[in-house]
Every structure is written in structure tokens, then in C-alpha cells.
C-alpha positions in Angstrom: 21.1 -7.5 -30.3 18.8 -10.0 -28.2 15.7 -11.6 -29.1 12.8 -10.7 -27.8 12.9 -14.4 -26.6 16.3 -14.1 -25.0 15.5 -10.8 -23.4 12.8 -12.4 -21.4 15.3 -15.5 -20.8 17.6 -12.8 -19.5 15.4 -11.6 -16.9 15.0 -12.9 -13.3 12.1 -14.5 -14.3 13.5 -16.3 -17.5 16.8 -17.0 -15.6 14.9 -19.0 -12.5 13.4 -21.8 -14.5 13.2 -23.8 -17.8 9.3 -22.8 -18.9 7.7 -22.1 -22.1 7.1 -18.2 -21.9 3.4 -18.0 -22.1 2.3 -16.1 -25.3 1.0 -13.2 -23.6 4.1 -12.7 -21.8 6.1 -12.7 -24.6 4.1 -10.7 -26.9 3.9 -8.0 -24.2 7.7 -8.1 -22.5 9.0 -7.8 -26.7 7.0 -5.1 -27.0 8.3 -3.5 -23.8 11.9 -4.4 -24.7 11.9 -2.7 -28.6 10.3 0.2 -26.8 13.1 0.8 -24.2 15.4 0.2 -27.0 13.8 2.6 -29.4 14.0 5.2 -26.3 17.3 4.7 -25.5 16.5 3.7 -22.0 18.2 1.6 -19.7 15.3 1.2 -17.0 16.1 1.6 -13.4 15.3 -1.3 -11.1 14.7 -1.9 -7.5 18.1 -3.8 -6.8 19.9 -0.5 -7.1 17.5 2.4 -7.3 14.7 3.5 -5.1 11.5 1.5 -3.9 8.2 2.6 -2.5 6.0 0.4 -0.2 2.3 0.9 -0.3 0.5 -0.2 3.0 -3.4 -0.5 2.3 -5.0 0.0 6.1 -8.2 -1.7 4.6 -11.5 -1.0 6.0 -11.5 2.8 6.3 -9.0 3.9 9.4 -9.7 6.8 11.8 -7.3 9.8 11.3 -9.1 11.4 14.1 -7.6 8.8 16.5 -4.9 8.9 14.9 -3.4 12.2 14.2 -5.6 13.3 17.4 -6.6 16.7 17.7 -6.1 17.3 21.5 -5.8 20.7 22.2 -9.5 20.8 20.0 -12.8 20.9 22.3 -14.9 20.3 19.2 -12.9 16.6 19.1 -13.8 15.9 22.7 -17.1 17.0 22.7 -17.7 15.1 19.2 -16.5 12.1 21.0 -17.3 11.4 24.8 -16.1 7.8 24.9 -13.6 7.6 22.1 -11.5 10.7 22.6 -7.9 10.6 23.6 -6.6 13.1 26.3 -3.4 14.9 25.8 -1.7 12.9 28.4 -2.3 9.9 26.9 -0.4 10.5 23.6 2.7 11.1 21.9 2.7 15.1 21.5 4.1 16.1 18.5 2.9 19.9 19.5 0.6 21.7 21.4 -2.2 20.8 19.4 -1.3 17.4 17.4 -0.7 13.7 19.1 -0.3 10.6 18.0 -2.1 7.8 19.1 -0.1 6.2 22.0 0.2 2.6 20.3 2.5 3.9 17.4 5.5 4.3 19.7 8.1 3.5 17.1 6.5 6.4 14.4 5.8 9.0 17.3 9.9 8.3 17.5 10.9 8.8 13.5 8.5 11.2 13.9 11.0 13.0 16.1 13.9 11.9 14.0 12.6 13.7 11.1 11.6 10.5 9.4 8.1 10.5 9.4 5.5 12.2 7.1 2.0 12.8 8.3 -0.2 14.2 5.8 -2.9 15.7 7.1 -7.3 15.8 5.8 -6.5 14.0 2.5 -9.2 12.8 0.1 -10.6 13.5 -3.3 -13.6 15.6 -4.1 -17.4 13.9 -4.0 -15.9 11.5 -1.8 -17.8 7.8 -2.1 -18.7 6.0 1.8 -18.7 2.6 -0.4 -15.9 0.5 0.5 -15.5 -0.7 -2.7 -16.1 2.4 -4.4 -13.8 4.6 -2.5 -10.8 1.7 -2.6 -10.7 1.7 -6.5 -10.8 5.3 -6.7 -7.7 5.7 -4.7 -6.0 2.4 -6.7 -7.4 3.5 -10.0 -6.6 7.8 -8.9 -9.7 8.8 -10.6 -12.6 10.2 -8.6 -14.7 9.7 -11.8 -14.1 6.1 -11.1 -13.9 5.3 -15.2 -10.3 4.4 -15.6 -9.5 0.5 -16.5 -5.6 1.2 -15.1 -4.9 1.5 -12.0 -2.2 4.3 -10.7 1.0 1.7 -10.0 -0.1 0.2 -13.5 0.6 3.1 -15.7 3.5 3.7 -13.7 4.7 0.7 -15.1 3.8 0.8 -18.3 4.6 4.5 -18.7 8.2 5.0 -17.0 9.2 1.2 -16.7 9.5 0.2 -20.2 11.5 -3.1 -20.6 10.9 -4.1 -17.0 11.3 -7.4 -15.3 8.0 -8.7 -14.7 8.3 -8.5 -11.3 8.5 -4.6 -11.4 5.7 -4.8 -8.5 5.3 -7.1 -6.2 1.9 -7.3 -4.4 0.5 -9.3 -1.1 -2.6 -9.9 -1.8 -5.6 -12.3 -2.4 -5.7 -10.9 -5.5 -4.0 -8.3 -7.6 -4.8 -4.7 -6.3 -6.9 -2.7 -8.7 -3.9 -0.3 -8.5 -1.4 -2.6 -10.6 -4.0 -3.5 -13.3 -2.0 -2.0 -16.7 -1.7 -2.4 -19.9 1.4 -3.9 -20.5 2.9 -5.1 -17.2 0.7 -5.8 -14.2 3.5 -7.2 -11.9 2.8 -10.1 -10.4 0.4 -11.7 -7.3 2.2 -14.5 -4.9 0.4 -17.1 -3.2 1.3 -15.8 0.3 0.6 -19.8 2.5 3.4 -20.9 0.0 5.7 -18.7 0.9 5.1 -18.8 4.4 5.4 -22.4 3.9 8.9 -22.8 1.7 10.8 -20.4 3.8 9.6 -21.3 7.4 8.8 -24.5 6.9 5.7 -27.2 7.0 4.6 -27.0 10.5 3.7 -23.6 10.3 1.8 -24.3 7.5 -1.8 -24.3 9.5 -0.8 -21.0 11.4 0.4 -19.2 8.0 -2.8 -20.0 5.8 -4.3 -18.9 8.8 -3.2 -15.3 8.5 -3.5 -15.1 4.8 -7.3 -15.9 5.2 -7.4 -13.0 7.9 -5.4 -10.8 6.2 -6.9 -7.7 4.3 -10.3 -8.1 5.6 -12.8 -4.9 5.4 -13.8 -5.9 8.6 -12.5 -6.0 12.0 -12.8 -9.0 14.9 -16.2 -7.3 16.2 -18.1 -6.6 13.0 -19.8 -9.6 11.5 -21.0 -7.5 8.1 -22.0 -4.3 6.8 -24.1 -1.8 9.2 -25.8 1.3 8.4 -27.8 -0.4 5.5 -25.0 -0.8 3.6 -24.9 -3.0 1.4 -21.8 -5.5 0.4 -19.2 -4.7 -1.9 -18.4 -6.1 -4.7 -16.7 -5.8 -7.9 -19.1 -5.3 -10.6 -17.7 -8.3 -13.3 -14.0 -9.0 -14.3 -10.8 -8.8 -12.0 -9.6 -5.9 -10.1 -5.6 -6.1 -11.3 -4.5 -7.4 -14.2 -4.1 -6.5 -18.0 -6.8 -4.3 -19.0 -8.8 -6.0 -21.4 -7.2 -9.2 -21.6 -8.8 -12.3 -22.0 -9.3 -14.9 -20.1 -6.7 -17.5 -21.1 -4.6 -14.9 -20.9 -5.6 -13.7 -17.5 -5.1 -17.9 -17.2 -1.8 -18.1 -18.1 -0.9 -14.9 -16.1 -2.3 -16.8 -12.7 -0.4 -19.6 -13.5 2.9 -17.8 -14.0 2.5 -15.8 -10.6 2.3 -18.8 -9.7 5.3 -20.5 -11.2 7.3 -17.6 -10.3 6.4 -17.8 -6.5 7.4 -21.3 -6.2 10.8 -20.8 -7.7 12.9 -17.8 -8.0 11.4 -15.2 -5.9 11.3 -17.5 -3.2 14.7 -18.6 -3.7 15.5 -15.3 -3.3 13.1 -14.4 -0.1 14.8 -17.3 1.7 18.3 -16.1 1.3 18.3 -13.1 3.8 18.8 -13.7 7.3 18.4 -11.3 9.9 18.3 -10.9 13.4 15.5 -8.9 13.7 12.4 -9.8 15.4 9.2 -9.9 13.5 5.8 -10.4 15.7 2.9 -12.9 14.0 0.7 -10.5 12.7 -0.1 -10.7 9.0 1.6 -7.3 8.0 4.6 -7.9 9.8 5.2 -11.2 7.8 4.5 -9.7 4.5 6.9 -7.1 5.4 9.8 -9.7 6.7 8.9 -10.7 3.4 9.3 -7.4 1.1 12.8 -7.1 3.2 14.1 -10.4 2.0 13.2 -9.6 -1.1 15.0 -6.3 -1.1 18.4 -7.6 0.4 18.0 -10.4 -2.0 18.5 -7.7 -5.0 15.3 -8.3 -6.5 14.2 -6.0 -9.6 11.0 -5.0 -7.7 10.3 -1.0 -7.9 7.0 -1.1 -5.5 5.8 -3.7 -3.1 1.8 -3.4 -2.1 1.0 -5.1 1.1 -2.4 -5.0 3.4 -3.2 -4.6 7.1 -6.8 -5.1 7.0 -9.6 -4.6 10.0 -10.4 -1.1 10.2 -13.7 -0.6 9.8 -14.4 0.2 13.2 -18.1 0.3 14.2 -18.2 -1.5 16.9 -16.4 -0.5 20.3 -13.6 1.1 18.4 -11.7 1.9 21.5 -9.6 -1.3 21.9 -9.8 -2.9 18.2 -8.3 0.4 16.7 -5.5 0.7 19.3 -4.7 -2.7 19.1 -4.6 -2.3 14.8 -2.5 0.9 14.9 -0.1 -1.0 17.5 0.5 -3.9 15.2 1.5 -1.2 12.0 3.5 0.3 14.6 5.4 -3.4 15.7 5.8 -4.2 11.7 6.9 -1.2 11.0 9.5 -0.9 13.4 10.9 -4.2 12.5 11.0 -3.4 8.4 12.7 -0.3 9.2 15.6 -1.9 11.8 15.8 -4.7 9.3 16.2 -2.5 5.8 18.9 -0.2 8.4 20.9 -3.7 9.1 20.6 -4.5 5.4 22.0 -1.3 4.5 18.7 -0.5 2.1 16.8 2.0 4.7 17.7 4.8 2.8 16.6 3.5 -0.6 13.2 2.7 0.8 9.7 4.7 1.2 6.5 3.2 2.6 3.1 5.2 2.1 0.1 3.9 4.0 -3.2 4.7 3.0 -6.6 3.4 3.2 -10.3 4.4 1.6 -11.4 6.8 3.9 -11.2 7.9 7.2 -14.9 8.2 10.0 -17.2 10.4 10.8 -16.3 13.1 13.7 -18.8 11.8 16.0 -19.0 8.8 17.5 -22.2 6.4 17.3 -24.1 4.7 19.7 -22.3 1.7 19.4 -18.9 3.2 20.7 -17.5 3.4 17.2 -17.4 5.3 13.9 -18.8 4.8 10.7 -17.8 5.6 7.1 -16.3 9.5 6.4 -14.0 11.2 4.5 -11.0 12.5 4.8 -8.2 11.1 7.0 -4.5 11.2 7.1 -1.7 9.1 6.0 2.0 8.4 7.2 5.0 8.9 4.1 8.1 7.1 5.9 11.9 6.7 5.7 15.2 8.2 6.0 14.8 10.1 2.4 11.4 11.7 4.0 11.0 15.1 5.1 8.9 14.7 8.2 6.7 16.7 10.1 3.3 17.5 9.5 1.7 18.4 5.5 -1.0 20.0 4.7 -3.5 21.6 6.4 -5.4 19.8 9.1 -9.1 20.1 8.3 -11.6 21.8 10.4 -14.0 20.5 13.2 -16.3 23.6 12.8 -16.5 23.7 8.8 -17.8 19.8 8.3 -18.6 17.8 5.0 -22.5 16.2 5.9 -20.7 15.6 9.6 -17.3 14.9 7.7 -14.0 16.1 7.7 -13.7 17.9 4.3 -10.2 16.9 2.6 -7.9 19.3 2.5 -4.9 17.6 0.3 -6.2 15.5 -2.7 -4.2 12.0 -2.5 -3.0 12.8 -6.4 -0.9 14.9 -4.6 0.9 12.7 -2.2 1.0 9.8 -5.7 2.5 12.8 -7.7 4.9 14.1 -5.3 6.3 10.2 -5.0 6.2 9.5 -8.7 8.1 12.4 -9.4 10.0 13.0 -6.5 10.5 9.4 -5.0 10.4 7.1 -8.6 11.5 9.7 -10.8 9.0 9.1 -13.1 9.7 11.2 -16.5 6.3 12.6 -16.4 3.7 12.0 -13.9 1.1 13.1 -16.3 -0.1 10.2 -17.8 -0.1 8.2 -14.8 -1.8 10.6 -12.5 -4.0 12.8 -15.2 -2.9 16.9 -14.3 0.0 18.2 -12.6 -1.6 17.9 -8.8 0.4 20.6 -6.2 3.8 18.6 -5.0 3.7 18.5 -1.2 7.9 18.8 -0.9 7.8 15.0 0.8 11.2 13.8 0.4 14.2 15.3 1.1 
């Protein structure tokens, strides 16, 4: 029988370097190991099982100009400057089309590997970037939870898992990773870029990092509509619920140590002939593919694509952002297929809210409510899921949600990640959507 410390040293982190295990790590993962032993559970890992990639479209993606109801006259009347004509879309059926900036996703849809969930939202929606993002990240519309939905998955379904059970490529840990025991790790992206691509790209890489996950687009200088800037109300968005400042600093130091040692080495091993462009989202998905190819035990990866707060002159900026997303996903799935890992990966997008139905005076759109999201991969049951919101029965000028986002989470947790019980993770058993084949 291994001791707790021997167990820690046998994980990816412990085997990679001769460092002293921080007390909070030894305590936490020792407890998890004992729990796994008592329950006779052998935790599955991303080395040989399913993997979920969560991709945040930060700022509030305009679902109506992503999945376009081109046959609805009310759509064109509400958006005289922004509306997309049928001839300019990737036609899905006689009513809906995809924005033409996404040819890869259009082909994926026709191959049956892209699910588009319509009208996703939650009751009593909030138009604040920070509050609504927090609701999505915690899966708690009341916004009272002190842990994230993925953190609860790590705690409840992955006992004894390696600390790298979840990896995020953000400036700080996403609130969805916040956990009582295992919050995953948050990697310092510029260091990864410098190590893998060489010092010559240092300045460029750090600029990518500075631009990553910005809530406002390039043409947006700040909040509009009298809105205030959203800031966390004390504490850290991600991490371990209730942890002390010392434990937080130890964990941040652990993240830095991990990112400079074993994970970097694993990510650097994979060589691909697939070309990724230079956008932040493409570079981060490149890193995810490298880690999957290298056999990381990670079950969940988290990346962001920012700039979707399109209040002003939306047409060009929104199409550009969707085009960047499409290009990054095309490279990512081609890379996974080349590795032979594509059937093990499902990618889900989300955004904190959609945009209002009517365009504003600045040829943009303001904060709304329901939107659409994508679920992609060979294991996905393709097609349109859920019911598209009515354009005649609006909620204060917004689309009313027809699918609770927790149904999406529950479907992926139960049918893809195979969580034994999703109730401790998202609360009630929300109706599944049949997203996985």
C-alpha cells in the first residue's frame, strides 16, 4: 500500500521533478486517495478515456447572427443593417443558416458532428458580464454557490485524480474550476509559448496573452449603456473554496512549477503537420492538442476566445471573431484526427449571454439573454437541438430561453464524462438533450 506522499510522487506531477509537496496538496490529494481506495474506484484519466474541452466566447456572443433565422421577416426588420441574407449564409435548412465566416463548422454540421443547441439560457437572466459568467461557471442561477460546476465534477467524480485533472489557459483560474478539493491547474500561457516556440516569439506571445479573454472587442473602449465595470466581489474566482491565503499562494506556486516542468515537456513532444494560425484561441487549442497527444491525464481543458461584446459596428468584428473560431477549430480537429484522438474529444462552447434582438444606434447589439452554443466532435449527435426562441414573444426585447444550460452540462457530464451521479454537480436532474451518439 502506498503512503500518501508516495501516491503523490507517483502522479504526473510527483514524477516530474524533485520538489517538496505543499501541505495543502498533500492533505487534499491524500484524502482523495483514501476516498478512492475506500470506494474501490480506479479513476479514469484523459490518457485513455473521454476528454471535454470547454471554450468560452467571452463578452456575450450574438446567437442571432451565429445561427441565423434568415427566413424570419422579423429578424430582418429588427436588424436592417446587421441582418444576414440567405444567400450569404451556410444554409442548414429552409429556415436557418450558419454565419458564412464558419465554413468548417458548416461542413462539420453536414457530416453530423456538430450539435447546435438553440435558445440556451437560465431563469431570471442577468445582463452583467461578471454576474452572468459566474452563473454559467457555478451552474447556479441564484449565484450563491462557492464552487464551480467542473470543480464539483472533479470533487465528486474524480477521487484520487491527478492535480492536472483540469487545465485552464486563462489569466486566472476560471470560477468553474473552483472546488473543495481539486481545482485543477491554471497555466501561464506566455511561458508555454516561450518554451515551446522559442525566445524569438516572446514579445508576440506575451501580447497574445494580454489580449486573451478580453470582454470587450478591439473597437470597444469600455462599458456602455450606463453599465458599470464588473469586478469580482472579493476573493479569487477559481481555486479551492475557503482556502487560506497561504494555501492559495502555495497553489499558485505549484501551478508555476507544473507549467515550467512536466507539462511543458509533454506539450513540446508532439509534432504536427497541421497549421494553426496566430490567434490566441488557435495557439491555446494547439497546446491542448499537444497535451492530449502527450498522454496527459486531464479530463477537462478550458480555453477562451474574447471580444464578443459587440456594441459598436458589429458586422465586421463579429464575423472576424467567428472566423477565428472556425479556423482554430478546423486546425484542432484535424490535429486530433491525425493523432487518432478525435473520437475521444468533445468540445463545447458557451457565452455568458446573447445579444438583444434589435440592433442599436451604433450598428451593434447590446446585452441580451438567450443564445446558441456548439457541441462538436465525432461522438456528437449532430443537428439542431432544442427549440429556437420565438421572435414574436420576446422577454423585454430579448430572446426567451427554451433550454436551461444545465441540461447541456448534465448531458455532457452523464453521457460523455460518465459522472456516476450528476445531482451533486448541477443539482436537479435536468432533461438530457441527446447530444452524444
